[in-house]
C-alpha positions as CSV (number, residue, x, y, z in Angstrom):
1,M,24.2,-1.8,-4.0
2,L,21.2,-0.6,-5.9
3,P,21.6,1.6,-9.5
4,R,19.8,5.1,-9.2
5,P,17.3,6.0,-9.1
6,V,15.6,3.7,-6.4
7,G,11.7,3.4,-6.9
8,F,10.0,2.6,-3.7
9,V,6.6,0.7,-4.6
10,L,4.4,0.4,-1.9
11,G,1.1,-1.9,-2.5
12,G,-2.2,-1.8,-0.8
13,G,-3.9,-3.8,2.1
14,G,-6.1,-1.4,4.0
15,S,-4.8,-1.9,7.8
16,L,-2.0,-4.1,6.6
17,G,-0.2,-1.2,5.5
18,A,1.0,-0.7,9.1
19,A,3.5,-3.3,7.9
20,Q,5.2,-0.9,5.8
21,V,6.4,0.9,8.7
22,G,8.4,-1.9,9.9
23,M,9.7,-2.2,6.2
24,L,10.7,1.6,6.3
25,Q,12.6,1.4,9.5
26,A,14.5,-1.6,8.6
27,L,15.5,0.3,5.2
28,A,16.3,3.3,7.0
29,E,18.8,1.5,9.1
30,A,20.3,0.2,6.2
31,G,21.0,3.4,4.4
32,I,18.6,2.6,1.7
33,F,16.4,5.5,0.6
34,A,13.6,6.6,-2.2
35,D,14.6,8.6,-5.3
36,L,10.8,8.0,-6.2
37,V,7.7,6.8,-5.1
38,V,4.8,5.3,-6.4
39,G,1.8,3.6,-4.4
40,T,-1.8,2.0,-4.5
41,S,-4.3,2.7,-1.9
42,V,-3.1,2.8,1.4
43,G,0.0,2.1,0.1
44,S,-0.2,5.6,-1.8
45,L,-0.9,7.3,1.8
46,N,2.5,5.9,3.4
47,G,4.2,6.9,-0.1
48,A,2.8,10.2,0.0
49,I,4.6,10.7,3.5
50,V,7.6,8.7,2.1
51,A,7.8,11.2,-1.2
52,H,7.4,14.5,1.7
53,D,11.1,13.3,3.3
54,P,12.9,10.1,2.7
55,P,15.0,10.2,5.3
56,R,12.2,11.0,8.4
57,A,9.3,8.9,6.8
58,A,9.8,5.8,8.8
59,T,10.0,7.9,12.1
60,A,6.8,9.8,11.1
61,L,4.7,6.7,10.0
62,G,5.8,5.7,13.0
63,A,4.3,8.4,15.2
64,I,1.0,8.4,13.2
65,W,0.2,4.9,12.6
66,P,-0.6,3.8,16.7
67,T,-3.0,6.8,16.8
68,I,-5.0,5.5,14.0
69,R,-8.4,3.6,15.2
70,T,-10.8,1.4,13.2
71,Q,-13.5,4.0,13.6
72,D,-11.0,6.9,11.8
73,V,-11.5,5.0,8.5
74,F,-14.6,2.9,9.0
75,P,-17.1,4.7,11.3
76,G,-20.0,4.0,12.6
77,S,-22.3,1.4,13.7
78,A,-23.5,-1.9,11.7
79,L,-26.9,0.0,12.2
80,E,-24.9,3.5,10.4
81,R,-23.7,1.0,8.2
82,Y,-26.7,-0.7,6.9
83,R,-28.6,3.2,6.7
84,T,-25.9,3.8,4.5
85,W,-26.3,0.9,2.9
86,R,-29.8,0.9,2.1
87,T,-29.7,4.7,1.1
88,A,-26.3,4.4,-1.3
89,R,-26.8,0.5,-2.0
90,A,-23.3,0.2,-3.4
91,Y,-21.2,0.8,-0.4
92,L,-21.6,1.0,3.2
93,F,-19.1,3.9,4.2
94,E,-19.1,7.4,3.3
95,S,-15.9,9.1,2.9
96,D,-15.9,11.6,4.8
97,A,-13.9,10.3,7.8
98,L,-11.2,8.8,5.6
99,W,-11.2,12.3,3.8
100,D,-10.7,13.8,7.1
101,L,-7.8,11.4,8.2
102,I,-5.8,12.2,5.0
103,G,-6.2,16.0,5.7
104,R,-4.7,15.1,9.0
105,L,-1.8,13.0,7.7
106,L,-0.8,15.3,4.7
107,P,2.0,17.5,5.3
108,V,1.3,19.1,1.8
109,D,-1.7,19.9,-0.4
110,R,-0.2,19.4,-3.7
111,F,2.5,16.7,-5.7
112,Q,4.9,19.7,-6.5
113,D,5.6,20.5,-3.0
114,L,6.6,16.7,-2.3
115,A,10.6,16.5,-2.2
116,I,10.8,13.4,-4.7
117,P,8.4,11.9,-7.4
118,F,5.2,10.4,-6.8
119,A,2.2,8.9,-8.0
120,A,-1.0,7.1,-6.6
121,M,-2.6,4.6,-8.4
122,A,-6.3,4.4,-9.1
123,T,-8.9,2.5,-11.2
124,D,-11.4,4.1,-14.0
125,V,-14.7,2.5,-13.2
126,E,-15.7,3.5,-17.0
127,T,-12.6,1.1,-18.6
128,A,-11.4,-1.0,-15.4
129,R,-7.6,0.1,-16.4
130,P,-5.1,2.1,-14.3
131,V,-4.8,5.7,-13.6
132,V,-2.0,7.3,-12.9
133,L,-2.4,10.2,-10.4
134,D,0.8,12.6,-10.3
135,T,-0.3,16.0,-10.1
136,G,-2.3,18.9,-8.8
137,L,-4.3,18.4,-5.4
138,L,-3.0,15.2,-3.5
139,R,-5.9,14.9,-0.9
140,P,-8.7,13.7,-3.5
141,A,-5.8,11.8,-5.4
142,L,-5.3,9.7,-2.5
143,L,-8.8,9.3,-1.5
144,A,-9.5,7.9,-5.4
145,S,-6.5,5.4,-4.5
146,A,-7.7,3.8,-1.4
147,A,-12.1,4.0,-2.5
148,I,-12.1,0.3,-2.0
149,P,-15.4,-1.1,-4.4
150,G,-18.3,-1.8,-2.1
151,V,-16.6,-0.2,0.7
152,F,-16.6,3.4,0.0
153,P,-18.3,5.5,-2.9
154,P,-16.3,6.3,-6.1
155,V,-14.0,9.6,-6.3
156,W,-14.8,12.0,-9.2
157,H,-11.4,13.3,-9.9
158,N,-10.0,14.9,-13.0
159,G,-13.2,14.0,-14.7
160,R,-12.7,10.3,-13.8
161,T,-14.9,7.8,-11.8
162,L,-11.9,6.6,-9.6
163,W,-11.8,3.5,-7.7
164,D,-9.2,1.7,-5.6
165,G,-6.0,0.8,-7.6
166,G,-5.8,-2.5,-5.9
167,L,-8.2,-3.7,-8.7
168,V,-5.9,-3.2,-11.3
169,A,-2.4,-2.3,-9.9
170,N,-2.0,-3.4,-6.0
171,V,2.1,-3.5,-6.7
172,P,2.6,-0.9,-9.2
173,L,5.9,-2.3,-10.5
174,R,5.7,-1.2,-14.0
175,H,4.8,2.1,-13.1
176,A,7.7,2.9,-10.6
177,L,9.9,1.7,-14.1
178,A,7.8,4.5,-16.6
179,M,8.8,6.9,-13.8
180,G,12.6,5.9,-14.5
181,A,13.8,3.8,-11.5
182,R,16.9,1.7,-12.0
183,S,15.7,-0.1,-9.6
184,L,12.8,-1.5,-7.2
185,V,12.1,-1.7,-3.5
186,V,8.6,-3.6,-3.2
187,L,6.9,-3.1,0.0
188,D,4.2,-5.3,-0.5
189,C,1.6,-5.6,2.8
190,N,-0.6,-7.9,1.7
191,Y,1.1,-11.1,2.7
192,P,4.4,-11.2,0.5
193,G,6.0,-14.8,0.8
194,Q,3.5,-16.6,2.5
195,L,-0.8,-16.5,2.4
196,P,-3.2,-16.1,4.9
197,P,-4.2,-19.7,6.9
198,P,-6.6,-21.8,5.2
199,P,-10.2,-19.6,5.5
200,S,-12.7,-21.3,8.3
201,T,-15.3,-18.2,8.6
202,L,-17.0,-16.0,5.6
203,S,-14.8,-12.9,6.9
204,A,-11.8,-15.0,6.1
205,V,-13.1,-16.4,3.1
206,I,-12.9,-12.8,1.5
207,T,-9.5,-11.9,2.8
208,Y,-8.2,-15.4,1.2
209,V,-10.1,-14.4,-2.2
210,S,-9.2,-10.6,-1.9
211,V,-5.1,-11.7,-1.4
212,V,-5.2,-14.3,-4.4
213,A,-6.8,-11.9,-6.7
214,M,-4.3,-8.9,-6.1
215,R,-1.2,-11.2,-6.5
216,Q,-2.1,-12.1,-10.2
217,Q,-0.8,-8.5,-11.3
218,P,2.4,-8.4,-9.8
219,L,3.1,-11.8,-10.1
220,H,2.6,-10.9,-13.6
221,D,4.8,-8.2,-13.9
222,L,7.5,-9.2,-11.9
223,P,9.3,-10.9,-14.3
224,I,8.9,-8.3,-16.7
225,A,10.5,-5.8,-14.0
226,A,13.4,-8.3,-12.8
227,S,13.9,-8.8,-16.2
228,Q,15.1,-5.0,-16.6
229,V,16.3,-4.2,-13.1
230,P,16.9,-5.3,-9.8
231,V,13.9,-5.9,-7.6
232,V,14.4,-6.1,-3.9
233,Y,10.7,-7.9,-2.5
234,L,10.9,-7.5,1.0
235,P,9.2,-10.5,3.6
236,G,6.1,-9.6,5.2
237,P,5.6,-10.3,9.0
238,A,5.4,-13.9,10.3
239,L,1.8,-14.5,10.4
240,T,1.8,-16.2,13.9
241,G,0.1,-15.5,17.4
242,R,-2.4,-12.6,16.9
243,L,-1.5,-11.6,13.3
244,K,-3.0,-15.1,12.3
245,D,-6.5,-13.8,12.4
246,V,-5.6,-10.3,11.4
247,N,-7.6,-8.7,8.7
248,A,-7.3,-5.5,6.4
249,M,-10.3,-3.6,8.3
250,D,-8.7,-3.9,11.7
251,F,-6.1,-0.8,12.6
252,G,-5.9,-3.1,16.3
253,H,-2.8,-4.6,15.5
254,S,-0.7,-1.8,13.9
255,A,2.1,-2.3,16.8
256,A,2.9,-5.8,15.8
257,L,2.8,-5.5,12.1
258,S,5.1,-3.0,12.1
259,R,7.4,-4.9,14.7
260,G,6.8,-8.0,12.5
261,A,7.9,-6.7,9.4
262,Y,10.4,-5.0,10.6
263,D,12.3,-7.9,12.5
264,A,12.0,-10.1,8.6
265,A,13.1,-6.4,6.7
266,K,16.0,-6.4,8.9
267,A,16.6,-9.9,8.8
268,F,16.7,-10.0,5.0
269,L,18.6,-6.7,4.2
270,D,21.4,-8.1,6.7
271,N,21.6,-10.7,3.8
272,L,20.7,-8.9,0.6
273,R,23.9,-8.9,-2.1
274,V,22.4,-7.3,-4.9
275,D,24.4,-8.1,-8.6
276,G,22.5,-6.6,-11.1
277,P,18.7,-7.4,-12.7
278,G,16.7,-10.0,-11.1
279,L,14.3,-10.6,-8.3
280,Y,15.6,-10.4,-4.9
281,G,13.1,-11.8,-2.4
282,R,9.7,-13.5,-3.4
283,L,5.9,-12.9,-3.2
284,D,4.7,-16.3,-3.4
285,P,5.5,-19.1,-0.5
286,A,8.7,-20.9,-1.1
């Protein structure tokens, strides 16, 4: 159904990236695999695994995600975070734990060692513009792509100071087109097709505001991409039960996110019929 090359676009969303595991499982069952991949933040970490071995990526990530704990990414006690902030003033966590985690996850060291073309998105702190990372060492590129402002320090890489790509290209549709994709499959883990519940706590307010802000880029880019190629926008898991209060820094919901995303994506793909350029699926709630 999809013209090739098929580009997989994996958006950012912290621990919500577990949803991409279920999406990939449903895509694999439907026989849809990537010819090229572009990812942002956690989507770049998952995307590197996809680009290493597209047919087996869902299985590999399905084994990896249940082993990741919140402390593997955001280590230390509240007191230690306060001490880091008092010293650094600009962030809460050193990135050593994330650096180690990326090293454990990566099957190869360099972009050119991957099976298919792959790019990770970051933000240039000096210019506030997107930066495409697609050559050289993978580990520092992925660390830069996932360097959440205020949470982690920026990353100095290839002569630039870089932050998380989600600031400017959380769902990098246009960048996948620039890589040569003739159709796009979007694995957006940032509540696609719905919004978090109306916030009632400060942390929920921050989550809600972040989701709304990060939607503006894909909302702008979607009509442009869909006018040129088919864009399959997979649905996310239903925000019910335990998932109603999930946040992007809590890795305790990986299994539920993956399972919910698999169910939603499978039902969607079972009824998918692609007929030329256009948007198949949706980002905004109906």
